N, C-alpha and C positions, 0 to 999 in steps of 0.2 A: 504493500500500500504506500509506504514511504517513497519507494523508488518511482512509483507512478506519479505521485504528487510532484516529485522533483522535476519531472518533464515539463510541468506547467510553470515552474519558476523561471522568470526571465534571466538570461545570461547577462554577463557584464556589459557587453555592447548594447544589448537591448535595453538594459536599465538606463544606460546613458542617454539613449535616444528618447525614452519615455520621459526622463527627467528634463531633457532639453526641450521637449514639447511643452511640458508644464511651465518651464521658465519662459518660453516664448509667449505663451498665452498670457501669463501674468505681466510680462514686459509690455505687451501690447496694451493691456489695461492701465498699467501705471503711466505709460507715455500719454495716453488720452487724458489722464488726470493732470499730467505735467503741462500739456498743450493748453488745456482749459484754464489752468492756473495762470499761465502767462497772459492769456487773453483777458482773464478776469482782472488781473493787476493793471494791464494796459487800459482797460475800460475805466476803472475806478481812479487810477492815479493820473495817467497821461491824458485821456480824453476828458474826464470830468475836471481834472486840474486845468486843462487848457480852457474849458468853458468857464470855470470859476475865475480865471485870470483874464478872460476875454482876449486871448492871444489872437484868435481868428480875426479880430477887428483890425489888426495890423498896427502900423505906426509905432509909437513908443512902447506899446504893450508887447510887442515881439521881444523886447529886451527882458521881459519877465520869464521867457522860456527856460533859461537855466534853472529856475527854481524847481521845476518838475523833476528832472533827473536828480537834483540835489536832495529833494524830499525822499526819493527812493533810497538813496545812499544813507540817509538818516535812519530810515526804517531797517536798514541792514545792520545797524550797530548792535541791537539786542542779540541778533543771531551770532555775530562775530564775538560778542562778549561771552555768550554761553558756550560757544563751540570754537574756541581759539584755534587758528591754523586750519580750520575745515571749511571756511566760508570764502575768504577773500582771495582774489586773484585767479589766475589760470591754473586750475588744479589737475589738468589732464596728464601732465608729465608725472606728477606724484602717483597718479592712478596707474600709469604704465610701469613705474618702478615697483609699485606694490604687486602688480600682476606678474611681472617677468623676473624680478630680482628678489622679491621677498615671498612671503607665504600666501599671498592672495586673500588674506582675511580682511574683510571690509565690514565695518559695523553697519547694522541695519539703519541706524539713525542718519547715515549718509544719504539715504534715499530722500528723507524729509528735508535735510539740509540743502541738497542740490535743487530740489523742486522749489523750495521757498526762496533761497538766495538768488537763483537764476531768474525766477519769475519776477522778483522785485527789481532786479537790475535791468533786465530787458524791458519789462512792462512799463517801467518809468522813463524809458527813452534812452538809456545808456547803450552804447554800441557794443554788442556781443552777439553770440549765437547760442542756440539751445542744443546743438548736436553733440558737442563735447560733453556737457553735463548729461545729456540723454544717454550716451554710451556708459557714463559712470553710474547712472541710475540702474540701467540694465545689468551692468557688471556687478553692482552691489547686490542686486537681486540674485544673480547666479552664485555669488559668494555665499549668500545665506543658505542656499540649498547645499552647497559644498560643506559648509560648517555643520549643518544639521545631519547630513549623511556621513560626516567624518571621513571624507575622501582624502586621497593623497594630494600633494601640491600640484602634480601634473593634471589630475582630474579636476582640481579646483580651477586651474587655468581654463580648461575646456568649458566649464560651467559659466565662468565669468565672461569668456568670449561669446558663448551662446546668448547670454543675457544682453551683451552689447550689440550683437548682430540683430537680435529681435527688436531692441530699442531703436536702432537706426532704421531698420526696415519699416517699423511702425511710423516713425516721424516723417519719412520720405514717401511712404507707401511704395517702397522699392525693395523687394526681397533680395535681389541679386546684389544690390549696393550694400545692404546690411551684411551679407555673407562676406563679401570681399573687404569691407571695412574692418570686420573683426579679424579676418585672416591676415591682411596686410599691415594693419596698424596696431591692433590689440595683440595678436600673436606674432607680429614682426615677420610674417611670412614663413614661420617655422611650424607648420601644422601637418598633421597626418590625416589619412583617410577617415579614421575613426573620429577625430575632432572635427573634420570638415563636415561629416554627416550631422553632427550635433548642431553646427552652425546653420546648415540648410534647414533642418527641422525647426529650430527655434525661430529663424527668420520667417519661415513660411507661416508658422502659427501666429506670430505677432502681426504679420500682414493681414491674416484672416480677421483678427480682432479689429485692426485699424480700418479695414475696408468695410466691415460690418457697421462701424460707427460713422465713418466719414464718407463712405462710398469709394468708388474707384476713381479717385481724383489725384492727379499728380501734384507734387509740391509746387510746381510752376506751370501755368498754362502756356506751353511753348507752341508758337505758330508752326505751320507746315514747313518742312525744311527740304531744300534741294540745292544741288550745285548747278550753277548756270553754265560755267565753262571750266571743267576740271583742270585743263592744261594751264589756265590762268590762276585759278583759285587755290590749287594745291600748293604752289610756291608761295602764294600770299599767306596761306595758313602756316606754312613752315616759318616764314618771317615773323608772323605774329607769335608763334610758339617761342621763338628765340627771345623776343621782347618780353614775353610773359615770364620766361625763366629768369631773366635778369631782374624784373620787377618783383618776382617772388623772393629772391635773395634780399633785395632792398627791404621788402616788407618784414621778413624774418629778423634781419639785423636791427631794423628800427624798433620792432616790437620789444626786443630784449634790451635795447638801449634805453627806451622809455621806462621799462620796468626797473632797470638798474638805477636810473635817476630818482625814481620815486622811493626806492628802498633806502637811498642815501639821505633823503630829506629828514632833517632832525625836527620833525613835528609829530604829534600824536598819531598813532596808526589809524585810529578811527576818523581822523580828519582828512586823511589822504583821499579816500574814495569821494568825499564831498567836494574836494578841490578838483578831482578828476571830472566829476559830474558837471561842475561849473564850466570847465573848459569845453567839454563835449557839448553842453547846452549852448555855449557861446558860438561854437561852430555851427550848431543847428539853427541859429538865428538867421543865417544867410543860406546855409545848405541843410535844410531839415532832413534830407535824404539819408544823412549819416546816422540818424538816431534809430535806436532799436535794432532789429535784425535786418532792416532795409529791404525786406522781401517785396513790399508794394512797389518800390521803385525798380527792383529787378524785373518785375512783371512788365513795367512800362518799357524798359530797355529791350527786353526780349520781344516785345510787340513792335519794336522799331520806332518808339516815340521819344527816344532820348536825344538830347541836344549835345553835339560833339564837344563843345567847350565845357559844358557842365560835367559831362562824363570824364573828360580829361582832368578836371579839378577834383572830382570825386575819387579818382584813383588814389591820389595822395591823401585826401581828407578822410576817407573811410579808414585807411590804414592808420592815420594819426588818431582818429577817434577811438578805434578799437584798442590801440596800444595804450592810450590814456585810461580808458575804462578798466581794462584788465590789469594794466601795470600799476594803477593807483589802488587797486583792491576790490574792484567790482567783480561779480561772479558771472561766469559764462564761458563760452568757447570761441574758437576762431574759425570754425567750419563755415558758418553763415557769412561772416565778413569775407572769407576767401571766395565764396560764390558771388558775393556782391562785387568785389574788386575784379574778379574774372569777367563778370558780365559787362562792367563799364569799360574795361580795357578792350574787350572784343567789340562792344558797341561803338566805341570811339574809333577803333581801327577800321571797323566795317563802314562806318559813316564816311571816313576819309577815302577809302579805296572805292566805295560805291559812287561817291561823287566824282572821282577821277575816271572810273571805268563802269559806267552805269549799265551797259549792255553785256558785260562779261562777268559781273559779280552779283552775288545774292544781296539781299537787303541787310542793313546793319544788325537786325535781330538775329539773323543766322550766325553772324560772327560773334555776337554776344553769347549765343548758346554754346558755341564751341569754346569761347573764352572761359566760360564757367568751368568746364572740365579741365582745360589746360592749366588754369591757375590753381585749382584745387589739387591737381596732380603734382604740380611743381612745388607748392608750399608744404604738402604733406608727404611727398615722395611715395604716393600711393596711386599709380596710374590706373590699375585695374578697378579700383573703387570709383575713380572719376569716370572711366569709360562706361561702366555698367550703370552708374547713376544717370548719366546723360541719355543712354539708350532707353532706360526705363522711363525717364521723365518725358521723353519725346514720343516713345512708342514707335520710332521710325528708324529702321536699321540702315537707311540711306546715310545716316549721320555717322556711322561707325568708322568710315575711312578717315575723315578729317579729325574726328575725336581721337582715334588711335594715334594718328600722326602728331597732333598737337600735344596730347598728354605725354607721349614718350619724349618728344623733342624738348618740351618744357621741363620735364623732370630731369633729363640728362643735362640740359643747360644749367638748371639750378644746382644740381649735384656737382657739376664741374667747378662752379664758382664758390659753392658753400656746401660742404659735405653733410650738414645737418638739415633735417626738416624742422618745422616749427615746433615739433614735439620732442626732439632729441637734443636740443641745445644744452639743456641742463645736465644731461648725462655726460656729454663731452666735457663740460666744465668741471665735472667731478672725476674726470679721467676714465670714464666708462664708455666704450664703444658698444652700444647695446646690440649691434648687428654682427659683431666679430666672433661670436661664439659664447655659449652660456658659461663655459668653464672660465674663460678669461673675464667675462662680465662679473661672475661671482667673485673671483679673486680681486678684481679691481674695486668691488663694492665693499670689501672688508678691510678695515684699517689694521695696521700692525699692532696697535694698542690692544686689540681684542685677543691677540694670540700670544703676547709676550709672557715670559715667566719673570716675575719680579724678585724671585729668590736668586740673587746674584752675589757671588763673592768677588771682591776686588782687593787689590793690594796697592800699597803706597809705592811710589817710585823710589823712595829712600830706604825701603826695606831691603835686606840682603837675601841671598839665594836660599839660605837655610830657612828663612821665614817663608819663602815661596814654596819650598818642598813640604814644609809643615801644612801649608794650605792645600797643596795637591793631595796630601795624605788623607785629609778629612773631607775633601770635596766629593760629592756623589758621582757625577758623570760629566763634569766640566772639562772641555778640551783646552780651554784657555781662560785667563782672567784679565779683566780690564785693569789697567794701571792708572792710578789717579795722582794728581799733584797735591800740594799742600792745601789748595782750595777745594779739593774734592772733584775737580773736573777731570775727565778722562784724557790722558795724553798718549795712550797706546795700549797694546795687548801683549801678554806674555804667555807662552805655551811651554810644554815640556821640551819641545824641539829646541827652544832657545837656550836651555840650560844643559843640553846633552853633552857638550864638550867639556864642561867643568863639573859634571855630576860627581866624579870620584875624587875630586881635589878639595879636601876639607878647607884648606887655607883660602883658596879662591872663592869658595862658597861663602866664606865669612866676609871677604873683602869686596866682592862684586855686588853692586846695587842693581835692583830690578830695573831702574830707569836706564841703566847703561846697556842692557841686553834686550829690552822690549822692542817690539815693532811699532814704529811711530806712524807709519802710513796705514791707517785703519779705515776699513769700510764700516760705515754706521748707517742706521736707520732712525727715524723718529716715529713716534706713535701715530702721526698723521699720514705716513706713507701707506700705500696699499700692499696687499699680499702678492699681487702680480709683480710689482717692482721687486719685492723681496725674493720671490722665486727666480726671477731673472738673475739677481746677484748670486744666489746660491748656485745656479747652473753655470754662469760665466766664470765665477771665481773658484768653483769646485770646493766650496766650504759648507759646513753644516750648522754653524752658529754665527749670528751677527749681533753685536751689541746695539742696544737701542738707547738713544740719548734724548734729552728733553727737546733740544733743537740743534740745528747745525751750528748755531752761534754759541749756545750755552750747552757745553758738552757734559751735562750732569747725567750719569748713568741711571736710567729708570727701569731697565730690564734687559732681557736677552731673548732673541728670537731664534728658535731652532727649526730646521727644515721639517722635522717630524711633527712639530706643533702646527705648522702651516697646513700640512696635509690633513692633520686631525680636524682642524677648524673647517677646512674646505669640505671634507667628507660630512661633517656635521651639518653644514649649511645645505649641501646637496640633499641630504636625507630630509631635512626640515622643509625645504622648499619644493622637494619632489621634482626637480628639474631633470635629473637623469633617469634613464630607463631602469637602471640598476635599483634606484630607490623604489620605483614602482614594483619591480619584481620582488624586492624584499618585503614590501608591504603585503603583496598578495600571498607570498609564501607564509608569512607569519599569520595572516588571517585564516588561511586554509588549515593550518596546523592548530 
């Protein structure tokens, strides 16, 4: 009887698919709540606020516009007060770190925090997007399932990516875009068939929920697309893609430049978002298109109703407004601003070439459509996501050739001039190349201070050799000892090899000082170095221990790093994070026994 019942129990892969389906359904529902929250805040703060201040009357009353986004940032203060470090700024990079380099455990309250903070920020007119927080909300939902089911780190990543895929699919009503967003951006392109199946199922289920509520409506109503003269337009699209790649690099650099400037301001942290909101609102007095997610203006540009000089100005102004909003501490993402900037670049480019070659080029709206995909691909380094997003939004496979061309050329151009996407800059600043392999990424993410042994014996440079031999006799497993001066700072190291020639001469052992025979040219590390740097030194120098000092300037000995300790810490992290297949095999073996 037991064996027959066992046949009806789902296997491991089936359980993953079932769980992914549930995650997708819930992600679709949560995203509906999120979208409605943004609309609700927009109605009550931005629209009612505008009516209250009578901004629509124009004249001097337009100068009151900055008060509305500033009010939103004031409302953000209680959230950031109760949840410090969870509300302000662009949080998607931290999310990627948690998923790919840490244990993937995300608190359930993050769902509420992201919904509330992003809705307040965007709904009050500040410049940001909902897609990054959307992915984090779905990812947090997937993480909750992983925690409740007590899965390994590798399986946790799959559930988080499934939640993100479902959330993106639901927000855009585009299941393929959700799949490739999770595969390219969340999982960094390192997925397997089993995890890909989970993404497909979650994305499909979320889309079912979204379409049941909103209907089969694309994110943007895009007009019919066709190429008038491919021999003329394909080279023009290539030129536009090169331009977009360069502008994407400028956008990324400027985004982090502004964020760094705000971080250095010596003013209260809660005041920074309010200042940022004032600046964005000031831009909005003349160019209101930069406020919010900007989707209404994107629809105008895609319909071919954009004015070239206005679109040229908005390329820079939307980038500035987004950098100020998120750099100052507003909540939100950069996906929607990337779509906006891509649309106005394409619209402006299309307007110029169509005016010059009206009979051989499509309307500016067609170029704006292609520009959306190209700029999104170039800024995120995720061309497949951009390609499928555009195809699903248009429902027209005639667009596939120019979208593929511009997405790839734009991404390659951006990568050539700046290796980081907008989501990986902080990793590079921390010395982590998140794409170069999980083993290296793990080692680079762990500081030497976490692996050192503080039980270190050292000897004065004025001690004699007999004193040194006594120290060797009582030492447990040390291969050498740091030698310190009268101030206690390290001046060298001494090993048994250094005393071998005088070991049997009692007179010389009494007369020779340690400082005279020690090695002065010493390799050292500090607690802030990472374990990857340490392993390179171990391998290049062929040594097993390295002294760790307080800093390169202050050579106070704080510990000792051994090769075996590095390996031990690394193995512990691999097991904890579940990144290697070996960790997964060990978990399954233990659970079956």
